[in-house]
N, C-alpha and C positions, 0 to 999 in steps of 0.2 A: 933651516936645518939642511945640511948637505945631503946629497944623494947617497953618500957612503953610509952616513948614520941611519938613514931610512931603511936601507937594505939590511943592516945588522938587526934593527928592531923587528923587521918582518921575519927574518930567519929565526929569531928567538921565539916569536909567537907561534910559528909553525912547529917548532920543536916541542914547545909546551903542549900544544893541541894534540900532537901525535901521541904524546905520553898519556894524556887524559883519555883519548878515544880508543886507541888501539892497544889492547893488553899485550903483555909480553907472552912468549910461548908458555912459560910456567904458569902465568895467570890464566891463560886460555885452558890449560890442562886442568887447573883447579876448578874453573867454571864448568867444564865438561863433566868432571866428577860429580860436582854438586848437582848439575841438571839431571844427571843420570839417576840420582837418588830422589831429588825433591821436585823437579820440574814436571808440570803437566803437559808440556809441549810434546808433539808427536815426532818421533825420530823415524827416518826412512833408511832402510838398509837395502842395498842393491846386490842381488845375487847373480852370478854368471848364469846365462841361459845355455843349457847343454842341449844341442839338437838331438831329437830322437832318430834312431836309425830307420831307414826305409825298409819295410819288411814285405816280402812277397812269399806267400805260402809259409810264413813263419821263418823265412831265411832272410838275413840282412843282405841287401843287394846294392848298397850305396856305391861301393867301388867295384861292383861286379858287372859282367856283360850278361844281359838277359836275352835269350833266344827263344822265341815262341814259334811253334809250327804244328803240323798235324801228321800223324802217322800215315805213311804212304803204303800203298798196296804191297804186300809181301815184305814189308820192312820190319825189322826186329830191333830189340833194345841193344843188341850187340853191335849192330851196324851204326846206330846213332852214337853210342858212347865211344866206340873205337875211333870215330872221326873227330872226337874231342879229347884225345890223349888219355883215355882210360884204358889200362892194360887188360889183356885177355884174362889174366889171372883174377883181377879185381871183378871183372864182369861175371866170370864163372862163379866166384864166391858169392857175389850179390844175388845172382839168380838162384843159387842153391839155398841160401839163407832166407830168401823171401817167399818161398813156396807156401808156407803156412799162412802168410798174410795176403799175398797176391802172386799168382803164377805168371811170370813175365811172358810165357808162351801164349797167354791169352790177350796180349796187347792187340788191339783191333785197328784196322784202317779208319782214317778220318777222325780219330780221337785226338784231342789236343794234348800236346806235351810242351814242357818248358825246361830249358837248360839254363842253369846258372853257372857261369864260367868266369875264370880269371880273365882280366883285361890285359892279356899279353898276346904275343904272336901265336902261341900254341892253343889259346882258348881252352885251357884244361877245364873240363866239367867238374864242378864241386857238388852239384845236386841235379837230379833229374826228377821232374814232377810229371806224373801221368794222370790225366783226368779220365777216370773210368766211366763216369757219367756226370751229369750236371751238378750232382751233389757230392759224390765221393771222389777223393783224389789220393794218390800215394806219393810220398816224398822219399826218394832214394838218396841217402846221404853218401857222398863219394869222397869225403874228406879223410882225415887220418883213420877213423874207424868206420867201417861200412855198416849201414843200417837202413831199415825201411820202416816207415810209419804210415798208418792209414788215418786220414782226416775226413771230416765232413764240413761242408760249407754251411753257414747258418741259413736255415730255411724259414722264411716268414710265410705264415698261412693267412691269406686274405679271403674273407667271405665276399663272394660276388653274386650278382643276380643278373639274369638274362631273360628276355621274353621274345616271342616271335609268333608269326602266323605261317602256317604250312601252305605252300603253293603246290608242291609236288611230293616231297617226302620230308621226314624229320631230319635226316642226315643232311639234306641240301639246306634246309632252313638254318640248322646249327652251323653248318660250314659257312654260310653267308654272313653269320655273326662273328666268324673268326674263332669259334669255339673248337676245342680239341675233339678229335674223333672218340677218345676214351669217354668223354662226357656223354656223347650220344649213346655209346654202348651201355654205359651204366644206367642211363635214363631208361633205355629199352628194357634192361633187366628188371628194373623196379616194377614196371607195369606190364611185363611180358604176358602175364596170365589174365590181365584185365582188358588189354587192348591189342588188336591185331595190327601191328605196325606196318604190315604189308598191304593194308587196305584202309589207309587213312583217307579222310575227306579233305578236299581243298577248303581252307578256311578254319580248320582245327587250330587251336591256339595253345600256347604253353608258357609257363613261367617256371624258372628253376633257380634255386639258391644252392651254391656249391662252394667248396673250398678250392682256392687256387694257390698252389705252392710256388713261392717266389724265391729266387736266388739272385742276388746282385741286380734286383729290379726286373729280372726276366722270369717268365713262367716256365717251370720245369715239370709240370704235371698237375693233375687235380687230386684232391683228397676226397672227402665224403660229399655226397649230395645230401643237403640238409632238409630240403623240402621241395615239392613239385606240385604245380597245379597244371592239369591237362584238360582241355575242353575238346571232346570228341563226339561228333554227331549230336551236339547240343547237351551232352551229359558232362557233368563236372567230376573230375577225379583228383583226389588229393593223396599225397604220400608224405609222411613225416618220419625222419630218422629217429630211432630211439633204441637205447641199449638196456636190455633187461638183465644184463649180467653175463651174457654169453656172446657179446659182440653186437654191432649195430645191425638192426633190421629195419624194415619199413612197414608202416601201419597206416590204415585209412582213417577217416574222420571218426569212425566208431571204435577204433582201436583193434580192428581185425588185421591180421598179418596179410601182407601182399605177396609174401613168398610162399612157395609150395615145395614139396619134397624134392622135385626135380626142376632144373632150369628149363625154360621154354625152348631155347635154341642151343645147339651144340657148337655154334660159332658165334663170335661177337657179331653184332648186327651186320647183315649182308643182304644178298638178293636171292629170292626163291626162283629157281629156274624151271622147276617142275614140281607140281603138287602130287599128293597121294591120289591115285586114280584107279578105277576098275578096268579102264580101257585106254591105253596110251600108245601112240605110235613110237616104237623103239627106234632110235636113230642109228643103231648099229645093226640090229637084226632085221630092220626094215619090215616090221610087221606090227600089228596091233596086239597088245597084251596088257595085262594088269601091271600097274606100277605101285608096289606096296611100300613106298617110301616117299620122303620129301627131299628134293635135290636143292642144295644151296650152292650157287655159283660163287666162287672165290678164287683169288690168285693161288698158284702153286706155292706150297709152303706155309699157307695160313694155318695157325695152330687150331687143332680140333680139341674140344674139351669134353670131359665126361659130364653129363647133365646131372649126375648125382653120385652119392657114395655107392660103392658096390664091389663086387668081385668079378674079375675078368674071366669069362668063359672061354673065349678064343682070342688069339692075337697072332694072325698068320696070313699067308697068301693063298688065294684060290683063283682058279681060271676066270671066273666071272666077277667075283667080288674084288679082285686085286688084293692089295694089303688092307686088312680090315680088323676091327676090334669089336668084340661083343661083350656086353657087361650085364650081369644080373644084379639088379638093385635091391630086390627083396623077392618074396614069394609071388608077388603080383606083376612087377614091371621088369622088362628087359629091353635094352637098347643096343643098336648095332650101327657101326660107322664104316662105310665102304669107300673104296677107290683111293686110299691114302697114297701119297707119294712115298711115305715111309712111316713106320710105327715108331713112336717115341722111345728113346733109350730106356731100357729097364722094364718096359711094359710087356708082360707075359701072362699066360694063363695061370690062374690060381692066386694072383696077387690082388691085394685090396687097393682101390683107388678112391680118391676124395672128389667131391663135387668141385667142378671148375679146374680139375687137374688136366694138363695137356697129355693126351694119349696118342696123338699122331698129327700128321700134317696133310693138308689138302693136296690131291694129285689127280691122276687119270689112269691109274693102274686097273687091270681087269677089263671088263666090258664097258668102256667109257670113251667118249669122243673128245672130251675137254675136261679141264680142271674143275672139279666140283666134289661136294660131299653128298652121298646118298645116305640119309638118316632114316633108320627103321625103328619101329616101336612095337613092343608086344605087351599086351595086357592079358594075364591068365593064359598065356600060350597062344593067343590069337593076335595077328598083326592088325594094327589099327592106325588111323591117321594121327600122327604125333601132335598136330596142331589143333586137333579137336578133342583130345583127351581131357577129362575133367578130374583134376587131382584135388585131394583135400588140402586145405591151407595149413600152414604151421600154426603154432600156438598164438592166441591173441594176447593182448596186454594183460599181465597178471593184475588181478584186482588190488593187490597190495601196492602196486605201482601206478594204479589208475590216476590218482591225484597228481603225481609228478608228471605223468604223460600229458594229462589235460593242460597242465601249466605250460609245458614246453610246446604243445600243439598250438596253444593260443598265441604264444610268442611268434612262432613261425608263420602262422596264418596271417598275423598282422603284417609281417614283413613281406609276405607274398602279395597282400593287398596293396602295399606301397609301390609295387612294381607295376607300371602301367603298360598295357599292350597297345602299341600304335602300329598300324598297317604300313605307313610310309617309312617310319624310322624305328626299327627294332631297338630295344633297350639293352644297354650293357652298362652296368654300374657296380661300384663297390657297395656292400651293405654295411650300414653303421648300426 
């Protein structure tokens, strides 16, 4: 058979095979319809993926210029916005309408701000974000309609535990652990009436469980102390947080309150520079005389707090006392705070103050050589040593809540036991 006939036969076979194997377009459509109704095979549909916009403080910034900086000393919002093509009229309107949310005059140096601007030669600001503190921030919208909104970052509360051994002082021991000063202050306030923290013994030990507030993985402050163990002169002290319906308070192993009607100290934990004495050499008058108060050394401007609820008797200046405030707490107790750099705004005779309220600031006015607070204490009209007064405690655990307290105490006691005290390597860990 010739090559010509063989070629024709092969071509014919290919044509027939194509017809049998490959369906026509109409046939394919019929098969697809049938499969969509009767077939058990899985069909795959592909959807277009739409990219999500990149958001910063809730503002889309994909095609925007983002500028981050800190407020400079004496810098204001007008100076910042004017340099980014925002008109004086718009700035004035924004400042006026934002006063009920945030007064732009209170923008402070070293606070972070962010500008979100057009990517052009003018870099026109479309939004200004001011971080008032690590949690709160304000978004000033500068687009077509001016507006301001207040936001809060998500705060994650993590329970943490720490332990240590005292070599010199509690504040040094906690500082060596990298713990915030506020934790030391709160720790001292819990045991202020049970332990003299100005006379600790080397080798005293402590454990504490507390809340650490975290924002974006960074600590921004502490919450409540949950439980404390403190070993002082061989004696064990425990404190457990518990809310009886009027806020968190602290109680011992037996359910007795650790709090008393008055705070132990008028300043957060500091140093005593001079104690109550019947005969002390006065550094200004250069003679020996009685010192009927307790002097607390502290930097100028340190807030001074009222040790308890009461009514202000005096808030004024005198030659020897300098700026001072005197408070009557009840028919038995009166306290006085001397040598203030200034009295707090609004504090005046006749007004009522609350425990822990700031009434003034440490200074050296009057007969004083350096910045300190002279704290005086009266009981039934007689001046006494504020650090030796014995006050009745607050209410113990209500018997109706006793079972609940015992249950929570058992939990915290177990967690404290799980924190080990090692002299060489103090413990810092999250509590699970």
